[in-house]
C-alpha positions as CSV (number, residue, x, y, z in Angstrom):
1,M,-22.1,-24.0,-4.9
2,N,-22.2,-20.9,-6.5
3,K,-18.4,-19.3,-6.3
4,N,-19.1,-15.9,-7.6
5,Y,-21.3,-13.7,-5.4
6,I,-22.5,-10.6,-3.5
7,F,-23.3,-11.3,0.2
8,T,-24.7,-8.8,2.7
9,S,-24.6,-8.5,6.3
10,E,-25.8,-5.6,8.5
11,S,-25.0,-4.3,12.2
12,V,-26.5,-2.0,14.4
13,S,-24.9,0.2,17.2
14,E,-25.1,0.1,20.7
15,G,-27.7,3.0,20.9
16,H,-30.1,1.0,18.4
17,P,-33.2,0.0,20.9
18,D,-32.6,-3.5,20.7
19,K,-29.0,-3.2,21.7
20,V,-29.7,-0.9,24.5
21,S,-32.0,-3.6,25.7
22,D,-29.1,-6.3,25.3
23,I,-26.8,-3.9,27.0
24,I,-28.9,-3.5,30.2
25,S,-29.8,-7.3,30.4
26,D,-25.9,-8.1,30.1
27,T,-25.2,-5.5,32.4
28,I,-27.8,-7.1,35.1
29,L,-25.9,-10.5,34.3
30,D,-22.7,-8.7,35.2
31,L,-23.9,-7.3,38.5
32,Y,-25.1,-10.5,39.7
33,L,-22.0,-12.7,38.7
34,S,-19.8,-9.4,40.3
35,K,-21.1,-10.5,43.8
36,F,-21.6,-14.2,43.3
37,N,-20.2,-16.2,40.3
38,E,-22.9,-19.1,40.4
39,S,-25.6,-16.5,40.0
40,R,-28.5,-17.5,37.8
41,V,-29.7,-14.9,35.7
42,A,-32.2,-14.5,32.7
43,C,-33.2,-11.2,32.4
44,E,-35.1,-9.4,29.5
45,T,-35.4,-5.9,29.0
46,L,-38.0,-3.8,27.1
47,V,-37.1,0.1,26.2
48,T,-39.4,2.6,24.6
49,T,-40.0,6.2,25.3
50,N,-38.1,7.3,28.5
51,K,-39.1,3.9,29.9
52,V,-36.7,0.8,30.7
53,I,-38.9,-2.4,31.8
54,I,-36.7,-5.3,33.1
55,A,-38.4,-8.7,33.8
56,G,-36.9,-12.3,34.4
57,E,-35.5,-15.0,36.8
58,T,-32.6,-14.8,39.0
59,R,-31.0,-16.9,41.9
60,G,-28.2,-15.9,44.0
61,P,-27.3,-12.6,46.1
62,K,-30.4,-10.4,47.0
63,I,-29.6,-7.1,45.3
64,D,-31.5,-4.0,46.2
65,S,-33.6,-2.7,43.3
66,K,-32.0,1.0,43.7
67,E,-28.6,-0.4,42.8
68,I,-29.8,-2.4,39.7
69,E,-31.3,0.7,38.7
70,Q,-28.3,2.9,38.9
71,A,-26.3,0.3,36.8
72,V,-29.1,0.8,34.3
73,R,-29.0,4.3,34.2
74,D,-25.1,4.5,34.1
75,Q,-25.2,2.2,31.1
76,V,-27.8,4.2,29.2
77,R,-25.9,7.5,30.1
78,N,-22.6,5.4,28.9
79,I,-24.6,4.8,25.6
80,G,-25.1,8.6,25.3
81,Y,-29.0,9.1,25.4
82,E,-29.6,12.3,26.8
83,Q,-32.6,13.2,24.6
84,N,-36.0,14.5,25.2
85,G,-37.3,11.2,24.7
86,F,-34.8,8.9,26.3
87,H,-32.7,10.4,28.8
88,W,-30.7,8.3,31.6
89,K,-31.6,10.6,34.5
90,N,-35.4,10.9,33.5
91,L,-36.7,7.7,32.2
92,E,-39.1,5.6,34.5
93,F,-37.6,2.2,35.5
94,F,-39.7,-0.9,36.3
95,N,-38.2,-4.0,38.0
96,Y,-39.9,-7.1,37.6
97,L,-37.2,-9.7,38.2
98,H,-38.2,-12.5,40.6
99,E,-36.6,-15.9,42.1
100,Q,-35.4,-18.7,39.5
101,S,-38.2,-21.4,38.9
102,A,-37.4,-24.5,41.2
103,D,-38.5,-26.8,38.5
104,I,-35.7,-25.4,35.9
105,A,-32.9,-25.1,39.0
106,Q,-33.5,-29.0,39.7
107,G,-32.5,-29.8,36.3
108,V,-29.3,-27.5,36.6
109,D,-27.9,-28.1,39.9
110,S,-25.1,-30.8,40.1
111,S,-26.7,-32.3,43.3
112,G,-23.2,-32.3,44.9
113,N,-21.5,-33.8,41.6
114,E,-20.3,-31.2,39.4
115,K,-20.0,-33.6,36.2
116,D,-23.8,-34.2,36.6
117,E,-24.8,-30.6,36.3
118,G,-27.4,-30.5,33.5
119,A,-27.8,-28.1,30.9
120,G,-30.0,-25.2,31.6
121,D,-32.4,-25.6,28.5
122,Q,-32.8,-27.8,25.3
123,G,-31.2,-26.4,21.9
124,I,-29.0,-26.5,19.3
125,M,-26.1,-24.2,18.9
126,F,-23.5,-23.5,16.1
127,G,-20.1,-22.2,15.8
128,Y,-18.2,-20.9,12.7
129,A,-14.9,-19.8,11.6
130,C,-13.6,-19.0,8.2
131,M,-10.4,-18.0,6.6
132,E,-12.0,-14.5,5.1
133,T,-10.7,-12.4,7.8
134,K,-7.5,-12.0,10.4
135,E,-10.7,-12.7,13.0
136,L,-11.6,-15.5,11.1
137,M,-15.0,-14.4,10.5
138,P,-17.1,-13.4,7.5
139,A,-15.9,-10.1,5.9
140,P,-19.4,-8.6,5.5
141,I,-20.2,-9.0,9.5
142,I,-16.9,-7.8,10.6
143,Y,-16.7,-4.7,8.6
144,S,-20.5,-3.7,9.4
145,H,-19.3,-4.0,13.0
146,K,-16.0,-2.1,12.9
147,I,-17.6,0.7,11.1
148,L,-20.1,1.4,13.7
149,K,-17.5,0.8,16.4
150,E,-15.5,3.7,14.7
151,L,-18.6,5.8,14.8
152,A,-19.5,5.3,18.5
153,E,-15.8,6.2,19.8
154,A,-15.6,9.3,17.6
155,R,-19.0,10.4,18.7
156,K,-18.0,9.6,22.5
157,N,-14.7,11.5,22.3
158,G,-16.4,14.3,20.7
159,D,-15.2,14.1,17.0
160,L,-18.7,13.4,15.8
161,K,-20.8,15.1,18.7
162,L,-23.5,16.0,16.3
163,L,-24.2,12.4,15.5
164,G,-26.6,10.2,17.7
165,P,-26.1,7.0,19.5
166,D,-28.7,5.1,17.0
167,S,-27.0,4.0,14.0
168,K,-27.1,1.0,11.6
169,S,-24.6,-0.4,9.0
170,Q,-24.8,-2.7,6.0
171,I,-21.9,-3.8,3.9
172,S,-22.6,-6.2,0.5
173,V,-19.1,-7.8,-0.3
174,V,-18.2,-9.2,-3.5
175,Y,-17.0,-12.8,-3.8
176,E,-15.1,-14.3,-6.8
177,N,-14.0,-18.0,-6.5
178,S,-15.6,-17.9,-3.0
179,K,-12.8,-15.4,-1.8
180,P,-14.0,-11.7,-0.8
181,V,-12.4,-9.1,-3.3
182,G,-14.3,-6.0,-3.2
183,V,-17.3,-4.0,-1.8
184,S,-20.4,-3.6,-4.0
185,S,-22.3,-1.2,-1.7
186,I,-22.3,0.4,1.7
187,V,-25.4,1.7,3.7
188,I,-25.1,3.8,6.8
189,S,-27.7,5.1,9.0
190,S,-26.6,7.5,11.5
191,Q,-29.1,9.4,13.8
192,H,-27.9,13.3,13.8
193,D,-28.6,16.6,15.2
194,D,-31.2,18.2,13.3
195,S,-28.8,21.3,13.0
196,I,-27.0,19.2,10.1
197,D,-28.3,17.9,6.6
198,Q,-27.7,14.3,5.1
199,K,-24.9,15.7,2.9
200,K,-23.1,16.8,6.0
201,V,-23.7,13.6,7.9
202,K,-22.2,11.8,4.4
203,E,-19.2,13.6,4.7
204,M,-18.9,13.0,8.8
205,V,-19.0,9.3,8.0
206,R,-17.0,9.0,5.1
207,P,-13.5,9.1,6.6
208,Y,-14.3,6.3,9.1
209,V,-15.5,4.1,6.4
210,K,-12.7,4.7,4.4
211,K,-10.7,3.7,7.9
212,I,-12.1,0.3,7.8
213,I,-12.8,-0.8,4.3
214,P,-9.3,-1.8,2.3
215,E,-8.8,1.2,-0.3
216,N,-9.3,-0.9,-3.2
217,W,-12.3,-2.4,-2.1
218,I,-14.5,1.0,-1.7
219,C,-17.8,0.7,-3.6
220,P,-18.8,3.5,-6.2
221,E,-20.0,6.6,-4.9
222,D,-23.7,5.8,-6.4
223,Q,-23.7,3.0,-4.1
224,F,-22.7,4.6,-0.8
225,Y,-25.5,5.7,0.9
226,V,-26.2,7.3,3.9
227,N,-29.6,8.1,5.5
228,P,-31.0,7.0,2.4
229,T,-34.3,7.9,3.7
230,G,-33.6,11.1,5.0
231,K,-33.8,12.9,7.9
232,F,-33.0,10.8,11.2
233,V,-33.5,12.8,14.0
234,I,-35.5,11.0,16.4
235,G,-34.1,7.4,17.2
236,G,-33.4,5.0,19.9
237,P,-36.3,3.9,22.3
238,D,-38.0,7.1,21.6
239,G,-38.2,6.1,18.0
240,D,-38.8,2.4,18.4
241,T,-39.3,-0.1,21.0
242,G,-36.3,-2.2,21.8
243,L,-36.3,-5.7,23.5
244,T,-33.6,-8.2,24.3
245,G,-32.5,-10.9,21.8
246,R,-33.7,-9.6,18.8
247,K,-30.6,-9.2,16.8
248,I,-29.4,-12.8,17.0
249,I,-27.8,-12.7,13.5
250,V,-26.0,-9.6,14.1
251,D,-24.3,-10.9,17.4
252,T,-23.2,-13.7,15.4
253,Y,-22.0,-14.2,11.8
254,G,-24.4,-11.9,9.9
255,G,-26.3,-14.7,8.1
256,A,-23.2,-16.5,6.6
257,A,-23.6,-19.3,9.0
258,L,-26.1,-21.5,10.5
259,H,-27.7,-20.3,13.9
260,G,-29.4,-22.2,16.5
261,G,-32.0,-19.5,17.3
262,G,-31.4,-18.9,20.7
263,A,-30.2,-15.5,22.1
264,F,-27.4,-14.7,24.3
265,S,-28.1,-11.6,26.4
266,G,-29.1,-11.5,29.6
267,K,-28.2,-15.3,30.2
268,D,-26.1,-16.7,32.8
269,P,-23.4,-19.3,31.4
270,T,-25.3,-22.4,32.4
271,K,-27.8,-21.5,29.7
272,V,-26.3,-23.4,26.6
273,D,-28.0,-20.9,24.5
274,R,-25.2,-18.5,25.0
275,S,-22.2,-21.1,26.9
276,A,-22.4,-23.7,23.9
277,A,-22.3,-21.0,21.3
278,Y,-19.5,-20.0,22.7
279,M,-17.6,-23.1,22.9
280,A,-18.8,-24.3,19.2
281,R,-17.1,-20.9,18.0
282,Y,-14.2,-21.6,19.9
283,L,-13.8,-25.2,18.2
284,A,-14.6,-24.1,15.0
285,K,-11.9,-21.1,15.2
286,N,-9.6,-23.4,16.9
287,I,-9.7,-26.1,13.8
288,V,-9.7,-23.3,11.0
289,A,-6.7,-21.6,12.8
290,S,-4.6,-25.1,12.6
291,G,-4.7,-25.0,8.9
292,I,-6.2,-28.2,8.4
293,V,-9.5,-26.7,6.6
294,D,-10.4,-22.9,5.3
295,K,-13.7,-23.0,7.3
296,A,-16.0,-25.1,9.5
297,V,-19.3,-25.1,11.1
298,I,-20.2,-26.9,14.4
299,Q,-23.4,-27.8,15.8
300,L,-23.9,-29.0,19.4
301,S,-27.4,-30.1,20.5
302,Y,-28.5,-30.5,24.3
303,A,-31.6,-31.6,26.6
304,I,-32.6,-29.8,30.0
305,G,-30.9,-31.4,32.9
306,V,-28.8,-33.7,30.8
307,S,-25.0,-32.9,31.0
308,Q,-23.3,-34.0,27.6
309,P,-24.5,-32.9,24.2
310,L,-26.8,-35.4,22.4
311,S,-24.9,-34.9,19.3
312,I,-21.8,-33.1,17.5
313,Y,-22.3,-32.2,13.9
314,L,-19.3,-31.0,11.8
315,D,-18.8,-29.4,8.3
316,V,-15.6,-28.6,6.9
317,F,-16.8,-27.9,3.3
318,Q,-15.0,-30.8,1.7
319,E,-15.8,-34.1,0.4
320,N,-13.9,-36.1,3.3
321,Q,-15.7,-38.0,5.7
322,N,-12.5,-39.5,7.4
323,L,-11.5,-36.1,8.3
324,V,-14.8,-35.0,9.6
325,E,-14.8,-38.5,11.8
326,K,-11.1,-37.6,12.8
327,I,-11.9,-34.1,14.0
328,I,-15.2,-35.2,16.0
329,K,-13.0,-37.8,17.8
330,I,-10.5,-35.4,18.6
331,I,-13.2,-33.0,20.2
332,K,-14.7,-35.8,22.2
333,N,-11.3,-37.0,23.5
334,N,-10.0,-33.5,24.3
335,F,-12.8,-31.2,25.3
336,D,-15.5,-31.4,28.1
337,L,-18.8,-30.2,26.7
338,S,-20.6,-30.4,29.8
339,P,-22.3,-27.0,30.7
340,R,-19.4,-27.2,33.6
341,G,-16.8,-28.2,31.5
342,I,-17.3,-25.3,29.0
343,R,-17.6,-22.7,31.7
344,N,-14.3,-23.8,33.4
345,K,-12.6,-24.0,29.8
346,L,-13.6,-20.4,29.0
347,E,-13.8,-19.4,32.5
348,L,-17.6,-18.1,32.1
349,N,-18.2,-17.2,35.7
350,K,-17.2,-13.8,35.3
351,P,-18.9,-10.4,34.9
352,I,-17.5,-10.3,31.2
353,Y,-20.8,-9.9,29.4
354,R,-21.7,-6.0,29.0
355,K,-19.1,-5.8,26.2
356,T,-20.5,-8.5,24.1
357,A,-23.7,-7.0,23.9
358,A,-22.8,-4.6,21.1
359,Y,-20.6,-5.0,17.6
360,G,-20.7,-8.7,18.0
361,H,-20.0,-11.3,20.4
362,F,-17.2,-13.3,18.0
363,G,-14.4,-11.8,15.9
364,R,-13.4,-10.0,19.3
365,V,-10.2,-9.9,20.9
366,P,-9.5,-11.7,24.0
367,E,-9.1,-9.3,26.8
368,A,-7.0,-9.5,30.3
369,D,-10.5,-9.7,32.6
370,G,-11.3,-13.1,30.7
371,S,-13.9,-11.5,28.1
372,F,-13.9,-13.1,24.7
373,S,-12.1,-16.0,25.9
374,W,-13.9,-18.1,23.3
375,E,-11.7,-16.1,20.5
376,K,-8.6,-17.5,21.9
377,I,-6.7,-20.0,19.2
378,D,-4.6,-21.9,22.3
379,S,-6.1,-25.2,21.1
380,S,-5.4,-25.1,17.5
381,G,-2.1,-27.3,18.0
382,I,-4.3,-29.9,19.3
383,F,-6.0,-30.4,15.8
384,K,-2.9,-29.7,13.8
385,Q,-1.0,-32.4,15.7
386,Q,-3.5,-35.2,16.0
387,I,-4.9,-35.1,12.5
């Protein structure tokens, strides 16, 4: 394995067209869960010039389309879109949600026995954790997320009011002996008001980059790119169509770890694409937090209508098969990996998903309302004590 290398990850802001779609899909999911915590939702969103189109399946409370529309408009306004080509007040809204398929429902329903509740779909899900940052996440993706989050907060509080909602970041981290030691290049692209030039945009962005990247890690000036293609005034859904679920690598580990291929946003937690990926991250993070390994990747696989995972795969990046077998045994003995078991453990039947839709589902801080519960390290002692 190459121990000296450069690895790059990117993030996109909440105003990126695909993230606007993710946010809308998760907003609708939260709306249903706020009214009935066993709601079933699979909501897809398309955004383009002054249009929002939603479609998908639901099962649960009857919610008036006007209420759904208002929730969507509120989120578009919160993101900051009041532009001619995409405005929260003026956009056209189309709602094509319908009832969930009875064929899918029968595979998921518990039939009176919660333990028999099946997975909402087949698939493979991965979780990952490493010692590179305090969040136990790969450094490139964490720094990419944090820079954009800082820029968004400054834009909303008025400090960067000449910047627009649509932005992207890309951080290239230098590794020596497999440990991050610096940043070789930084790329920031940010939508901006037509009244300022690229030099001004760069100087506006610079303090927020320096706030996030460790001082002795900052790349050379000629490797610090801001809007490298030039003018970026037309952006968001007016500049490019957005769809739910197109930023799955941004949502997870920035390409530093494996991905099962399933997107998260708009899906209720019976969909193991989402809940099992959260559980896999929880397990990987607690294994690493226990101190027994420096990094870990876990794969879980499911079949639709089947309760327990078909397989559990673990790699701790050591040639120690005995350790791997011991950890898998601990997982099987201490954690219920059925869809219901995961939801109960992580308390996922709550309206907590809008927050996850931008700046990463992982590496976040658990909050009092139950959001990001999969980031807790309250089970690390189990692994430490039983190894």
